[in-house]
C-alpha positions in Angstrom: 47.7 12.2 37.0 45.2 15.0 38.3 44.9 12.8 41.6 48.7 12.8 41.8 49.2 16.4 41.5 46.6 17.0 44.2 48.2 14.6 46.6 51.4 16.7 45.7 49.9 19.9 46.7 48.3 18.7 49.6 51.5 17.5 50.6 53.2 20.8 50.4 50.3 22.8 51.9 50.7 20.4 54.6 54.2 21.2 54.8 54.5 25.0 53.9 51.6 26.0 54.8 48.1 27.5 52.1 49.6 28.9 48.9 48.8 32.6 48.5 45.5 32.8 46.0 46.5 35.3 44.4 48.4 33.5 41.7 46.1 30.7 41.3 45.4 29.6 37.7 49.2 31.2 36.6 51.1 29.5 33.9 53.3 26.7 35.6 52.4 27.5 39.0 49.4 25.3 40.1 51.5 22.4 39.9 55.5 21.5 41.0 55.5 18.5 38.6 56.3 20.6 35.3 58.7 22.9 37.1 60.2 19.4 38.4 60.1 17.6 35.1 61.7 20.6 33.5 64.9 20.6 36.3 65.2 16.8 35.2 65.0 16.9 31.4 67.4 19.8 31.8 70.2 17.5 34.4 69.5 14.9 31.2 70.3 17.0 28.6 73.9 18.1 31.0 74.8 14.8 30.8 73.8 12.9 27.6 74.4 16.2 25.8 78.5 16.4 25.4 78.1 12.9 24.8 76.1 13.4 21.9 78.8 16.1 20.3 81.7 14.2 21.5 82.5 13.6 18.2 80.5 16.3 16.1 81.7 19.6 15.1 81.5 22.7 17.0 78.4 24.9 16.4 79.7 28.8 16.6 75.7 29.9 17.3 77.2 33.9 17.3 74.3 34.5 15.4 71.7 32.9 18.4 73.8 33.9 21.1 73.6 37.8 20.0 69.5 37.4 20.0 69.5 35.2 23.2 71.5 38.1 24.8 69.6 41.2 23.4 66.3 39.3 24.2 67.3 38.8 28.1 68.6 42.2 28.7 65.3 43.7 27.3 63.5 41.4 29.6 65.7 41.9 32.3 65.1 45.5 31.9 61.5 44.9 31.8 61.4 43.3 35.1 64.0 45.3 37.1 61.5 48.4 35.8 58.4 46.6 37.1 59.9 45.9 40.3 61.5 48.8 41.4 58.8 51.1 39.7 56.1 49.0 41.9 58.1 49.3 44.9 58.9 52.5 44.9 55.4 54.1 43.8 53.7 51.6 46.4 56.0 52.3 49.4 57.7 49.1 49.8 59.8 49.2 52.7 63.1 47.7 52.0 63.2 47.0 55.9 60.3 44.8 55.6 57.1 44.4 53.9 54.1 42.5 54.1 52.7 40.6 51.3 49.2 42.0 52.3 50.0 45.1 53.3 50.4 47.3 50.4 47.4 48.1 48.1 46.6 45.0 45.5 47.2 46.6 42.5 50.8 47.2 43.3 51.2 43.4 44.6 49.8 42.2 41.8 52.4 44.3 39.6 55.1 42.9 41.6 53.8 39.4 41.2 53.7 39.6 37.6 57.5 40.7 36.9 58.3 37.8 39.8 56.5 35.7 37.6 58.7 36.6 34.4 61.0 36.6 36.7 60.4 32.9 37.5 59.9 32.1 33.6 63.5 33.7 32.9 65.2 31.1 35.1 63.8 28.4 32.5 65.1 30.6 29.7 68.3 30.2 31.4 68.9 26.8 30.5 69.9 27.6 27.4 73.5 29.5 28.9 74.1 25.4 29.4 72.7 24.2 25.6 75.1 26.6 24.3 78.3 25.6 25.9 77.3 22.1 25.2 77.0 22.9 21.6 80.1 24.8 21.2 81.6 22.2 23.3 82.8 24.5 26.1 82.0 21.3 28.4 84.7 22.9 31.1 82.2 25.9 31.7 79.7 23.3 33.5 80.7 23.0 36.7 79.1 22.4 39.9 78.3 26.2 40.6 76.7 26.6 37.2 74.5 23.6 37.9 73.7 24.1 41.1 72.4 27.5 40.6 70.3 26.8 37.5 68.8 24.2 38.7 68.2 25.8 42.4 67.0 29.0 41.2 64.1 27.8 38.9 62.6 25.7 41.7 63.4 27.9 44.7 61.3 30.6 42.5 58.6 27.9 42.0 57.7 28.0 45.3 58.3 31.7 46.6 55.7 32.5 43.8 53.6 30.1 45.3 53.6 30.8 48.7 55.3 34.6 48.8 54.8 36.5 45.5 55.4 39.5 46.7 56.2 42.1 49.4 59.9 41.6 50.7 60.7 38.9 48.1 60.8 41.6 45.7 64.3 43.0 46.5 66.7 40.2 45.2 65.2 39.3 42.2 65.1 43.7 41.5 69.1 43.8 42.3 69.4 40.7 40.2 67.4 41.9 37.1 69.8 44.9 37.2 72.7 42.7 37.5 71.4 41.4 34.4 70.9 43.9 32.2 74.6 44.8 32.7 75.8 41.0 32.2 73.7 40.1 29.2 74.4 43.7 27.9 78.2 42.7 28.2 77.8 39.2 26.8 75.6 40.3 23.7 78.7 42.5 22.8 81.2 39.8 23.5 79.5 38.3 20.6 80.6 41.2 18.0 84.7 40.9 17.3 84.9 44.2 16.3 83.3 45.3 20.4 85.8 42.5 22.1 88.5 45.5 22.6 86.6 47.9 24.3 85.0 45.5 26.7 87.5 46.2 29.7 85.3 45.3 32.5 84.3 41.6 32.5 86.5 41.2 35.6 83.9 43.5 37.7 81.2 41.5 36.7 81.9 38.8 39.3 82.4 41.4 41.8 79.0 43.0 41.0 77.4 39.8 41.6 78.4 39.3 44.9 78.0 42.7 45.9 73.9 41.7 44.8 74.6 38.7 47.4 75.6 40.7 50.5 72.6 43.1 49.7 70.4 40.2 49.5 71.6 39.5 52.6 71.6 42.6 54.7 68.1 43.2 53.4 66.7 39.6 54.5 68.5 39.9 57.8 66.7 43.6 58.1 63.3 41.8 57.9 64.4 39.7 60.9 65.8 42.4 63.3 62.6 44.2 62.1 59.7 41.9 61.4 56.6 42.8 59.8 54.3 39.5 59.4 56.4 38.3 56.2 57.4 34.7 57.3 60.8 34.3 58.6 61.4 30.8 57.4 62.0 31.8 54.2 63.9 34.6 55.0 66.0 32.4 57.1 66.1 30.7 54.0 67.2 33.3 51.3 70.1 33.8 54.1 71.6 30.6 53.9 71.2 30.4 50.3 73.1 33.3 49.7 76.1 32.3 51.7 76.4 29.1 49.4 76.5 31.7 46.2 78.8 34.3 48.3 81.4 31.1 48.6 81.1 29.6 45.4 81.1 33.1 43.8 83.9 34.1 46.2 86.1 30.8 44.8 85.2 31.1 41.3 86.4 34.7 41.3 89.9 33.9 42.7 90.5 30.6 41.4 89.9 32.6 37.8 91.9 35.6 38.3 94.3 34.2 40.5 95.0 31.6 37.7 95.3 34.6 35.0 97.3 36.7 37.0 100.2 33.8 37.0 99.0 32.8 33.5 100.0 36.1 32.4 103.5 35.8 34.5 104.4 33.0 32.5 103.5 34.5 29.3 105.5 37.3 30.3 108.6 35.0 31.3 108.2 33.1 28.2 107.0 30.0 29.8 103.1 30.4 28.8 100.3 30.6 26.5 97.2 32.9 26.0 93.8 31.7 25.8 91.8 32.7 22.8 88.6 33.1 22.4 86.1 29.7 22.2 84.5 29.0 18.9 85.7 33.0 18.0 83.7 34.6 20.5 84.5 35.1 24.2 84.2 32.8 26.5 80.8 33.0 29.0 82.5 31.6 32.2 81.1 34.4 34.1 77.6 34.4 32.4 76.8 31.5 34.2 76.6 32.6 37.3 74.1 34.3 38.5 71.3 34.2 41.3 68.0 35.0 43.0 
């Protein structure tokens, strides 16, 4: 196994370049195999889970969902604060920030926060598992699976090769979005709070705004280069555009159908949809980036 891991690491470094030595020895980062194995296990559960639950009653998971969402809200607050404060006090440039130009103490702080960001993508696999347990299989869409699997793997590579510098922005904005999003879904798991949660529609709009901001910030590093690897920048822009396309399609499909359904209901030809398993549906929650 050690030989296989060494060969894989050597192959990756010959293809991408040498890893950043500052993250050597950090949990899950030395070898790609664990991240890949978690991804394969996730896909197997996505495939087998609905089959296992087919003839079984759905679980409510209301208490677990509340704990889960509160936990991820607090983690998102921590990541946002660490990244934003480090960038602010370290005078990080929004236009372009190299991975070695800031003081080491600042860069290490960013790296530690970004490691938690990477690890949070593993935790967020639970989003899908809750869908399966609650038998909300219609919410396990291609976009949902695409986003969850790609984010964990992309951020393993980011942490190994560009663990600070210009990489901070997308994760900072996304952590803020997750504070809002997980707060919403934590509150939505409390039945008494649902009548006051009028801002569900704007979550996807907020997510789309973050994608465009990340594309703009990534483009700055191309226009005003500072030594940050341009290949990574081009990749991030392309990945953001895939999310913009998918999320935009999701947004229009969701709300156009809702408007049509509402009109049909008013005309007496439709029926309103209730909450899944006694809690508000998680359709928006499963879409997140970077």
